[in-house]
N, C-alpha and C positions, 0 to 999 in steps of 0.2 A: 420192307418199304416203310412200315410204321416207325421203325427205329431210326431210319434216315430222316424221316419227316420231323420226328421229335428232336433229333440232333440239329437239324437245320433251324428249327424254331428256337432252340436253346441258344444257338450261335447268333441268330438275329436279335434275340433279347439281350444277349451280352453286348453286342455292338451298340444297340440302342442305349443300354445302360452306360456304357463307356462315353458315348456322345453326350448324353444328358449330364453325366457327372462332370465332364470337362466344361460344358457350358456353365453349369452351376459353379464350378471352381473359379472360372474367370470372372463371373459376375460378383461372387462373394469377395474375391481378392481385390477387385477395384473398389468395392464398397468399403472393405476393410482399410484400404489405403487412404481413402477419403476420411474415414473416421479417425484413423491414426493422425492424419494431418490436422484435423479439427482439434483433437485432444492436445496435440503438440502446440497449436496456436494458443489454446486456452491456458495451458501450463506455462508458456512463455509470458503471457500477459499477467498471470498471477505472480510469477517470479519477479517481473519488473515491479509490480506493486509492492511486493514484500521487501524489495531492496531499499525502498524509501524514495524520497523526492530529491535527494542531494544530487542526483544526476550522475549515475555511473560510479559512485564511490565504491571502494572496496571495503569488505567487512573488516572492522578493526578488532583484533583479538582482545579478549577480556583483560589480559595482563597489560595492555597498552591503553586501557580506558580509565580516565579520571572523571569523576562526576562532581557537580556543584549543584546544590539544591537551593532554590529560592522558595521559602515556605510561606504558606498562608497569604496569598495575594487575593484581594477582592477587587474585581474589575467591573465597571459599569458596561452593560451590553447595549447595543444599538436597539432602539425601540422598534417593535414590530409594526407593520402597516396593515390595516384591514383591506378588504376587497374594494372599498371606496377610496382608498388612498389616505385615510385618516390614521395618524400615528396613535398607538396605544398610549393610554394615560399612565399606566403603571410602569415604574422603572424595574428593570431586571438586572441581576448581578451574577457574576460567575466567581466562585471561590475555589481556588486550587493551589496546589504547589507545583512547581516546575523543576524538573531535573534536567540539567544540561550535561550531556556526555561529550567528553573531549578526548582526542587522540594525543596521549602524552608523548608519543614518538614523532609527532609532527613538528616541523621546524618552528612553527609559530607558537607552539605551546609554551616554550620557554619565555617568549616575549609577552604573550597575552594570558595564557592559561593559568600560570602560577600566580598572577595578580588579578584574577577574575573578580575577587571580592571587592577590589578597589573600584571596579566599573559596574557593580551590581545595580546601581540606580539607572545607568544607561540601558542595561538589559531589561530592567523592570519597565522602563519607558517603552521599549520596543514591544515587550509582551503585552502591555496595556493597550498600545496602539493597535496591535494585530487583533487581539481578542475583542476589543471594543468595536470592531467593524462587523461583528456577527450579531444577529438577533439570537434570542434564547433558543428558538426552534432550530436555526442553522447550527448553532454551537452544539446542541444535543445530537443532531444528525451527523455532524462532520467533525468529530474530535481529531481525526487524523489530518484533515485539512488544516485545522488550527495549528497542530504541531508542525506541519510542513511549512506553513506561512511564518510561524515564529522562527523556525530554523533558518529559513531564507533571509529573514530580516536581521537575525543576529549575525549570520555569515556576512551579510552586506555591511553591517556595522564594523566588523573586524576586518573586512576585505580578505577573509581567509576561510578555509573549510576545516580548520582543526577541530571545530565543534561539528560533530557529525550526527547528533541526534538530540531531539528535545522530546521529553516525555511529560505528559500531564498526569499528575497524581491526584486521584480522588476529586475530580471536578464536580462541583455542586452548583446547580443553576437555580437561582431563586427569582 
């Protein structure tokens, strides 16, 4: 009788163990699914950010990339305003070089890209216009936003997206 009682106890404990394991498995699986979904959402947001602001452009292979450098630009920045709305007296400047990356396989590259040096002053004007809209604090905090705004402005100037990236080289804010 003792052996049957022990066997019944073991059987009962096994059934309880199976029930608790299945409950735990379902609760962990649903939590794991939610976590995987969250990680997927974060990864897709990061992926969108890494692709740039050109809005869905495809990656240009390195062999199809041509660059043009505008060196040593010094641009006046917008004056900061204190908490009372009074503009700062000191002028601030940004000194940087700008590298423009172009897709030489794009149809507009033959029209505009090969003669980009002829329109350097127009591009410098767009860069000065964009960078001049930022205060020194904003410029230091958002270099990618500046690059994106310059890119949009230059693409609008050419009415084309053969220029796919703008890189700020060694920006110094004074």
